[in-house]
N, C-alpha and C positions, 0 to 999 in steps of 0.2 A: 311407819305407824302400824301398830297392832290394834285391831278392833276386836273386842270380845263382848258377846251378849251378856247382859246381867241376868244371872239365873237366881231365882229366889228359893229360899228354904221352905217358905210357907205360902199357901194360897192367897193370903191377904197381902202378899208382897211387902212385908214389913222387915224381913231379914234376908240379907244376902246368903246364898247357899254356902254350906260348909265344904271345905276341901277334904277329899279322901285320897290318900296316897297309899297305894298298895305296893309293898316291896316284895318282889317276886324272884324266886330262884328256881331255875329249871322247871317252870310251869307250876310251882307251888307258891302260895302266898305265905310269907313268913311273918310280916309285920304290916300293920295298918296305922297310918297317922291321920287322925281327924283334927282338922284345924277350924276353929271358929274365929272369924276375923272381925266380928262386930259385936259389941261396941269396942272391944279390945281383942288383940290376938291371944288366943289360948289354944292349948294343945292337949291331945289325949291319944295315948298309944294303945293298940289292941294286938292280940295275937290271933291266929286263924281259928282258935277255939272260942272266939268272941269274949275273951277275958281281958280286962284292962291290965296293963303291965307297966312297969317302970323301966325306962331305958337309960335314965341319967340325963337325957336331953330335955330341955324345956321344963324342968321340974318347977322352976319358979313361976311358970305360967300354965300350970296344969289345971284342967277342969274335968268334970265327969261328963263325958261325951254321950251322944245318942247311939253310937256304934254303927255297925253294918249288919246285913243279913247274910245267911249262908249262901243265898243266891248271888249276892254281890261278890262274895269271895269266889264263888265258882266262875263267875264272869271274868274276873281279873285273872284267875288261874288259867282259864281257857285262852285268854288273849296272850298271856305270857308263854304258854306252851307252843304257840304258833310263831314265836319270834326267836330266831336263831342266835340267842345270846344267853349266857348263864344267869345274868342278872338284868332286871329291868324294873323301873318304878313306873307304875301306871297311875296317872292322875285323873280323878273325876271331880265333878261338883255334885253334891247331893241335893238335887232339885226336889221340889215338893211332889212332882209326879214321877220322876225317874232319875237315874244317874245320867250325867252328861259327861261324855268323854272330853278331857282337856288335852292331854299330851302324854308322850312317852318321855322318860328322862334320858336324854343324851345318848340314844341308841347309836346313831351314826358316828358320834365321836368315839365311843368305845369300840365300835366295829372297825373303824379306820385305824385306831391305835393297835388293835389286835392284829389286823391285817399287816400293818407295817412291821410289827414284831416278828410275825411268821415269815414274811418275805425276807427280813434281814437274816433269818436263819438259813435261807436258801429255798428256792422254789421247789415244791414237791416234798420237802422234808416233813416228817411228823414231829409232834411235840410231846414230850414227856412219855405218856402212856402208849404212844403209837396210834392212838385212835383219832386224834385231831390232825387234819391235814390243812396245808395252807390253801388260801382261796385261789 
């Protein structure tokens, strides 16, 4: 069983919090997906310049989102920079008082796959540019 606290978007506790998914590469936020799940699932994409963008995904369920703040982007970028992987998706719920961290997207699965690929090439060998070494 997985138990998760219900986080509300508003102080009156009438709306569940929106999901904010930060797609980060090498410590930089490239995309943000805002998901409103109530009363129906809707999606809004943002870039790190706080501009709404079209990605081609979920166009039939698109809405004008509330967006994020520069501070929230900095938080996600800072978290990403501390994680030793080129890509990570960092998920939050946008609560009425603050962001609530939910999860990282499949970090260990990516980590283990990369480790297996590097080990298959031979322990201690470098990859491509000579800068990445096996674990």
